[in-house]
C-alpha positions, 0 to 999 in steps of 0.5 A: 799693659796687663789689661790690654794683654788680657783683652787681646788674649780674649779677642784672639781666643774667641775670634779664633774659635768663632773662625773655626766654627764658621769654617766647620759649619761651611764645610758641613753644609757644602758636604751635605749638599753632595749627599743624595736626598734618600741618604739624609737622615736629618731631613 
């Protein structure tokens, strides 16, 4: 019982973190496409 709880907690924690990171990267890339090329300091 305890082992199952610990494993599920880790899965939810890391899965949730990965989902948030994926959403932020997706949103950042979408917003970056809207910036004109001359205003992109990262290129």
